[in-house]
N, C-alpha and C positions, 0 to 999 in steps of 0.2 A: 592171700595178700597179706602185705605188711606192708603201714607207713613208716615213713620215711621221710620224720618231716612233717612238712603238709603234702606228701605226693602218697598217694596211692602206686606200691609197688606189686605185681604178682609173684608170688608165692608157684612152688613147684604145683602139677597136679596131682590128686590124691592118687594113693596108688590101686583101688577102685572104689565104684558107686556104690554110697549106703545110706540111706537115711537110721532115727532110731538107735545111734551111739549114745559113746559118751568122749567126749573130749578133755584134756585135761591138759594144762601147760603147766610148765615149770620155769620161772626165769633164772632159777638156781642153778636149774641139769642143762637152761637150754636147749631144754627138749618137748614134743607136746608127744600125747598119743591120742589115740583112737582107736575105745575100748567096743570091742563089741560091737549089734547092730542086727542090721534087716538089707538081703539084698533081693534074693527068691526065695532066700532062707534065715531062718537064726544064726547068726556066729557067734564064735568063742576066738575069734583072732584077735587080735593086739599087732598095731603100726606104730612106731615110732621113727619123729621126724628129729632131724638131727637141724638145730638155727645153727652151728658152728660150721659146715659140712652140705646144709642144702639139699640133703638124702631120708630118702627113706628104708626104714629097715623094719622086720617080724621082729616083734616078740615071743615071750611064750605064752601059746595060747589059755586061758582062761581056760575052767576045769568043765562050768555050762556052758552051751550058746545062748547068747542074754540080749534084751532089748529095750529099750525107756526103761534103763538101771538107772542109777544112781551112780556119782563117783567124783571121787577126796582123791587128793593127798596130806598127808601127815606126816610130820616133818617129830619123831622122836629120839634124841638126841643127835647120831653122825646120820645116823636112817631117815629114806625116807622110804615112808608105804604107800601102794598104792592100795586103796578099798574103793568095791565095786558092790554093792548091794541091791536087791532087789531084780524086779523087773517081767518081764514073760522068756520065758520059755519054752520051750516045742511043747510042753504038755501043759503049759497055761502057768499064772504067778509063781514068781520064784519067793521064797523067803529067805535060802542063804545070803554068804558075805560068802568074798574070794581076796583074798590081801594077799600082795607083789614085795616084797625088800628089792628097793634098787641096787641097792648095795651089795648084798648075796647074792640075785640073780639064780636063784637058784627052784624056779616055777614059781603060779601061784599056791596056797595052802583054805586051809577053810577057817573061818572065823565062826564067831559066836554066831546063828542062826537069828531071823529078825521075829517082832515077836509075834507076825505076821506076815503073811504075801502082801506087797506090795507091788 
């Protein structure tokens, strides 16, 4: 759903049912990202919604499946970097950090670990 003036307009369905995921929105890129989460198992999937053409597409999979994690977008010069950190993995709490440069599009790479699992 989105707001059009004072009216709420229904948007497209999510690609699949999911909980405990992380959602990022970038007005500058006109995209929203659903990262990881839980359905019947932990997911390493990334789904990207384009506001321009109102469609979903799949992005590069995370290195580690995770849920209940933190995420954000950092701008480094002209680059937009998605940061995903911590959460719960298949074998418990995670301390790993994953990064993705949206401009290069070369997939996820490891960042420095958190001081302790979160």
